[in-house]
N, C-alpha and C positions, 0 to 999 in steps of 0.2 A: 746955464743949460736951459734951452727952450723946450717947454712941454706943449705938445700938440693938443692933448686932452688929458686932464687930470682924472684920477680915480674917483668915482662917486662912492659915498658912504653906503655900505651895504649892511643889511640886517644880518645879525648872526644866525646861523642855521641851528634849528632845534628839531630833533627826531623824537616823536612820542610813539610808544609801543604798548598796545593793550588789546586784548581779545574782545573787549566789550566796546561796541561802537559808540555808546553814549559817553563813555569816558574819553574816547578819542575826540569826539566832537567838542566836549567840554574843555579839554586841554587845548584844542585848536583855538577855540574862541578866547580862551584866557590869554594866549601868547601871540596871536596872529599879528597884533599891532607892532610888537617889538621884535619879533623873530620871523624868519622864513621857516614855516613849520611843515614838516613832513610827517605823515601818519602811516603806521603799519599795524596790522592786526595780529602779529606774531613775530617770533624771532627770525624765521626764515625769510619772510617778506622784508623785515627790517634790514637784514644783511644784504638783500638785493638792492634796496634803496641806497645803502652805504656804498655798495660797489659802483652804482651809477652816479651818485651825487657827491661822493667823497666825504671828507671829514666834517663832522658836526661840532659845534661849540659845546652843546649839551645833548645828552640822550636821557629821556625819562622813560623808564620801562616798568610795567607791572611785573610783580614777582610771580604770581600764580597764573600761568598760561598753559594751555593743554599740550602744546607741542614741545616746549622747552621752558624751563624757569627763566625768569628775568636775569638772575645772576649768571646762569649758563650762557645766555645770549650775550650779555655784556662782557663776559670773560673772553669771548671770541673777537671782540673789537679792540682789545688792549694793544696787541702787538702792532696792528696797522695804524691805529689812531691813539697813540699814547697820551696826547694832550687833551683829548675829549673828556669832559666832566660827565660822570654817570650818576644818575639818581634813580633809586628804586622806590616804587609804590607798593606797599604791602598791606593786606587786609587781614592777616592772620597772625597769631601770636608766636609761632615757631620761627625765631629769627636766627637760628644757628647758621644757615647759609649766608645770611646777610652779614653777620659778624665776621665770618671768614672772608667774605668778599671785601668788606671794608678794611679789614686788617691787611689784606694782600694788595690794597691800593686799586682794586678793580671798581670800587663804588665809592663815590664821594659822600653821599648822604642817603638815608632812607626816610621816606615819609609814610605814615600810616594812613590807611583809608578809614573813614572818609576824610579827605584832607581839607584844611582850611585854605581857601584861595590866596589870601594875603600871605600866609606862611609859605605856601608853595612858590609864590612869586618871589618872595625874598630869597629863598634858597636858590632858585634858578638864576636870578640876577647876580647873586654872589658867586655862583658857580661860573657864570659867564665872565665875570671880572677875573677870576682865577685863571680861566682858560686863556683870556687875552694876555695875561702876564706870562703864562707858560709859553704861549706862541711867540711872544716878543723875545723871551730869553732863548728859545730854540732857534729862532731866526737870527738873532745876534751871534749865536755860536756858529751857525752855518756860514754866515758872512765872514766871521773872523777866520774860520778854517779856509774859506775860499781865498781870502786876502793873503793869508800866510802861504798857501800853496802857490799862488801866483807870484808872490814876492820871491819865493825860492827859485822859481823858473826865471824870473827877470834878472835876479842877481847872477845866476849861473850863466845866462846868455851874455850879460854885460861883461863878465870876466873872461869868457872863452870865445866869443864870436869875433871874427876879424872883418866880416863884411855884413852890411845891413841885410842883404838878401838871405843870409844864412839864418837869421833869427825870426823871420816873418812866420814861417810855418809852426815852429814850436810855440810861439806866442799866441797865435790865434787858436791853436789846439788847447792851450791852457785855459784861455778865456771860455772857449766853448764847453769844455769839460766841467769847469768849476761853476759855471752859471747855467749849465744844463740847457744850452740853446738848441733850437732846431736848425739853425744855420748861423755861421759867423764868417766874416771876411775882414782881413786886415790888409790894407793897401797903402803903400808908401806915397808920400806927396813930395814933389820936387818943384820949388818955385811956384807954389800955389796951383800946381797941376797934378792930377793923379798920374803916378808913374806906372810902368808896366810890372813893377814888382808887387805881387800880391799873393795871398794864400787863403784858403778857406777850409772849413770843416763843417760837418753836420749834413743832414739830409737835404736841406734847402739851399740852393745856389742861385745867385743873381748878380747882375752887373752893377757895381757902385756908380758907374757913370750915369746910369738911368734912374738912380734912387733919389727921389725928391729930398729926403732928409740929408743925404750926403751932399747934394747940391746946396742946401741951406748951410751946412757946415762950411763948405768951400767959400760961400759968400760972406758968412759972418764970423767964422772962426770959432763958433760956439757949438757945443754938443746939442743934438736934437733928439727928442723923445716923442713917440706916439704910443700911448698905452692901450688904446682901443681903436681898432680899425673898423672899416665898414663890414657888414655881415658877409659880403661876398669876397672879402680879402682872404688870400691864402694864409698870410701871417697877420695876426691881430696886434701883437706887440712888436714895435720896431725901435731900435736905437741906432744912432750914428754918433759916435763919440770922437771928439777932437783929441788927437794925441799931439800936444803942443809943448814947446819949451821956449820960454821967453817970447811968447806971442807968435812964434814961428810954427806953423802947422807942418808936422813931420809925417803924419799918417792919419788915417781914418779907420776906426774899428767899428764895423757895422754888425749888429746882432739882431736876430729875429726869432720870435716864438709863435707857434700856431695859436696859442690861447691868449685872450685879452687879459691885461693886467697880470702878466706872467711874472713881473718883477715889481718890487716896491720902490718907493723913493729912496729908502735906505740902501737897497741893493744897487740902485743907480749911482748913489754917492760913492759906494765902495768901488764900483767899476771905474768911475771917473778918477778916483784916487790911484787905482792900479794903472790906468792909462797915463796918468801924470808920471808915475814911476817908470813906465815903459818909455816915455819921452826922454827921461834922463838917461836911460840905458842906450837908447838909439843915438843920443848926442855923444855919449862916451865912445860908442863903437865907431861912429862917423869920424870923430876926432882922431882916434888911434889908427884908423885905416889910412889917414893921410900922412902919418908919420913915416 
């Protein structure tokens, strides 16, 4: 598989929440080299940042803030961002709320004020490692579920379809739904030429004949990937997957996402595996249609 642009290593995202500006500045200086740090002076503004920026690896929140307690704010983030690690800073002795939050899984650790910088760094780096592990397991589960769902569709199509044209629409729909694409097209190939048999799904539609990645697949027989397009491109992530059996190109599956790096290398590997299974199904259908 040819990759147009590989994903660059990005810093994990860290949100720090405190109503005291000096503390926010100190936390920013402490972690800015290793994290992309976002700052909020209260729970309400922190929720706005999360709404705009999405999931954080770690959230550090002061407990005693005027508009809402740190544990109250953090509890509001659990349902939408279950993998995020949450750390509370507290400067007073009443820790009843903290104990309840920790026992319920809403808070990973609490640090007393004034904190020791090296201790806080150790806690945050350990929390980041746990977050990475949780994300990896979550993503593996999602990929496994997508693969199983697609395999079920592929097997059903292979058993029941009598003509190749009948299976194109359900296949592309299954890929589009399970990998959450903004646009997907599956087009059959006959004697190294795109045929008239194709189907699409999603909000974004385009012609495969004019797609540079598809042209590269036709020329090389290898799948093509572009993970990050130009700023003015409508779709930032683009895939053109070769559906081949014994080096014969049977179809091309093209998928696009509006966001850059919308899929990982592991996602792409699963898509290619599913495409290989589709190739076997298409070969079976073609064989039995000639009997």
